[in-house]
Biotite code that builds the C-alpha atoms (Angstrom):
import biotite.structure as struc

atoms = struc.array([
    struc.Atom([24.851, -18.796, -5.269], chain_id="A", res_id=1, res_name="MET", atom_name="CA", element="C"),
    struc.Atom([23.854, -14.694, -6.022], chain_id="A", res_id=2, res_name="GLY", atom_name="CA", element="C"),
    struc.Atom([20.782, -13.094, -4.500], chain_id="A", res_id=3, res_name="ARG", atom_name="CA", element="C"),
    struc.Atom([18.884, -13.219, -7.793], chain_id="A", res_id=4, res_name="LYS", atom_name="CA", element="C"),
    struc.Atom([19.149, -17.074, -8.037], chain_id="A", res_id=5, res_name="ALA", atom_name="CA", element="C"),
    struc.Atom([18.003, -17.346, -4.186], chain_id="A", res_id=6, res_name="LYS", atom_name="CA", element="C"),
    struc.Atom([14.803, -15.308, -5.402], chain_id="A", res_id=7, res_name="LEU", atom_name="CA", element="C"),
    struc.Atom([14.381, -17.145, -8.221], chain_id="A", res_id=8, res_name="LYS", atom_name="CA", element="C"),
    struc.Atom([14.304, -20.692, -6.587], chain_id="A", res_id=9, res_name="LYS", atom_name="CA", element="C"),
    struc.Atom([12.014, -19.043, -3.996], chain_id="A", res_id=10, res_name="GLU", atom_name="CA", element="C"),
    struc.Atom([9.371, -18.165, -6.741], chain_id="A", res_id=11, res_name="ARG", atom_name="CA", element="C"),
    struc.Atom([9.826, -22.117, -8.258], chain_id="A", res_id=12, res_name="LYS", atom_name="CA", element="C"),
    struc.Atom([9.288, -23.535, -5.223], chain_id="A", res_id=13, res_name="SER", atom_name="CA", element="C"),
    struc.Atom([6.689, -21.425, -3.745], chain_id="A", res_id=14, res_name="HIS", atom_name="CA", element="C"),
    struc.Atom([4.241, -20.864, -6.579], chain_id="A", res_id=15, res_name="PRO", atom_name="CA", element="C"),
    struc.Atom([1.533, -17.817, -5.744], chain_id="A", res_id=16, res_name="GLN", atom_name="CA", element="C"),
    struc.Atom([-2.109, -19.019, -6.436], chain_id="A", res_id=17, res_name="THR", atom_name="CA", element="C"),
    struc.Atom([-3.882, -15.652, -7.225], chain_id="A", res_id=18, res_name="VAL", atom_name="CA", element="C"),
    struc.Atom([-7.864, -15.621, -6.679], chain_id="A", res_id=19, res_name="ASN", atom_name="CA", element="C"),
    struc.Atom([-10.127, -13.465, -8.716], chain_id="A", res_id=20, res_name="HIS", atom_name="CA", element="C"),
    struc.Atom([-13.443, -13.459, -7.144], chain_id="A", res_id=21, res_name="CYS", atom_name="CA", element="C"),
    struc.Atom([-15.990, -11.447, -8.097], chain_id="A", res_id=22, res_name="GLY", atom_name="CA", element="C"),
    struc.Atom([-16.791, -10.567, -4.310], chain_id="A", res_id=23, res_name="ASN", atom_name="CA", element="C"),
    struc.Atom([-12.881, -8.578, -4.851], chain_id="A", res_id=24, res_name="SER", atom_name="CA", element="C"),
    struc.Atom([-15.461, -5.838, -6.515], chain_id="A", res_id=25, res_name="SER", atom_name="CA", element="C"),
    struc.Atom([-17.604, -5.589, -4.327], chain_id="A", res_id=26, res_name="ASP", atom_name="CA", element="C"),
    struc.Atom([-15.361, -5.679, -0.880], chain_id="A", res_id=27, res_name="GLN", atom_name="CA", element="C"),
    struc.Atom([-13.688, -2.993, -2.679], chain_id="A", res_id=28, res_name="PHE", atom_name="CA", element="C"),
    struc.Atom([-16.716, -0.809, -2.949], chain_id="A", res_id=29, res_name="VAL", atom_name="CA", element="C"),
    struc.Atom([-17.701, -1.851, 1.311], chain_id="A", res_id=30, res_name="GLN", atom_name="CA", element="C"),
    struc.Atom([-14.235, -0.480, 1.752], chain_id="A", res_id=31, res_name="HIS", atom_name="CA", element="C"),
    struc.Atom([-14.892, 2.985, 0.145], chain_id="A", res_id=32, res_name="LEU", atom_name="CA", element="C"),
    struc.Atom([-17.912, 3.460, 1.681], chain_id="A", res_id=33, res_name="GLU", atom_name="CA", element="C"),
    struc.Atom([-16.735, 2.440, 5.206], chain_id="A", res_id=34, res_name="ARG", atom_name="CA", element="C"),
    struc.Atom([-13.830, 5.245, 4.651], chain_id="A", res_id=35, res_name="GLN", atom_name="CA", element="C"),
    struc.Atom([-16.546, 7.539, 3.870], chain_id="A", res_id=36, res_name="GLY", atom_name="CA", element="C"),
    struc.Atom([-16.842, 7.791, 0.351], chain_id="A", res_id=37, res_name="TYR", atom_name="CA", element="C"),
    struc.Atom([-19.621, 7.147, -2.407], chain_id="A", res_id=38, res_name="SER", atom_name="CA", element="C"),
    struc.Atom([-19.391, 5.558, -5.815], chain_id="A", res_id=39, res_name="LEU", atom_name="CA", element="C"),
    struc.Atom([-23.146, 6.855, -6.687], chain_id="A", res_id=40, res_name="LYS", atom_name="CA", element="C"),
    struc.Atom([-22.619, 10.614, -5.138], chain_id="A", res_id=41, res_name="LYS", atom_name="CA", element="C"),
    struc.Atom([-19.030, 11.019, -6.116], chain_id="A", res_id=42, res_name="PRO", atom_name="CA", element="C"),
    struc.Atom([-17.502, 14.696, -4.317], chain_id="A", res_id=43, res_name="LYS", atom_name="CA", element="C"),
    struc.Atom([-16.521, 16.686, -7.475], chain_id="A", res_id=44, res_name="MET", atom_name="CA", element="C"),
    struc.Atom([-14.164, 19.557, -6.801], chain_id="A", res_id=45, res_name="ALA", atom_name="CA", element="C"),
    struc.Atom([-15.591, 23.194, -7.308], chain_id="A", res_id=46, res_name="PRO", atom_name="CA", element="C"),
    struc.Atom([-15.400, 24.983, -10.397], chain_id="A", res_id=47, res_name="ASP", atom_name="CA", element="C"),
    struc.Atom([-12.529, 27.233, -11.244], chain_id="A", res_id=48, res_name="MET", atom_name="CA", element="C"),
    struc.Atom([-13.715, 30.994, -11.245], chain_id="A", res_id=49, res_name="PRO", atom_name="CA", element="C"),
    struc.Atom([-13.305, 32.305, -14.761], chain_id="A", res_id=50, res_name="GLU", atom_name="CA", element="C"),
    struc.Atom([-12.641, 35.765, -14.277], chain_id="A", res_id=51, res_name="LYS", atom_name="CA", element="C"),
    struc.Atom([-8.885, 36.810, -12.659], chain_id="A", res_id=52, res_name="LYS", atom_name="CA", element="C"),
    struc.Atom([-8.460, 38.572, -9.746], chain_id="A", res_id=53, res_name="ILE", atom_name="CA", element="C"),
    struc.Atom([-6.088, 41.182, -9.387], chain_id="A", res_id=54, res_name="ASP", atom_name="CA", element="C"),
    struc.Atom([-3.832, 40.994, -6.303], chain_id="A", res_id=55, res_name="PRO", atom_name="CA", element="C"),
    struc.Atom([-4.512, 44.092, -3.923], chain_id="A", res_id=56, res_name="GLN", atom_name="CA", element="C"),
    struc.Atom([-0.973, 46.196, -3.344], chain_id="A", res_id=57, res_name="VAL", atom_name="CA", element="C"),
])
């Protein structure tokens, strides 16, 4: 039996159950907040200066 056939047999014998519940989005937000990020006040990158600075030689 080949490698792909074994994998296919395992997939058929153990079907995966997918849980799509509303709490996953809340858990995602809570996880981000624990890491120090906030969705209400996102940290933006500073604006790039419009004038071009010539290097000093």
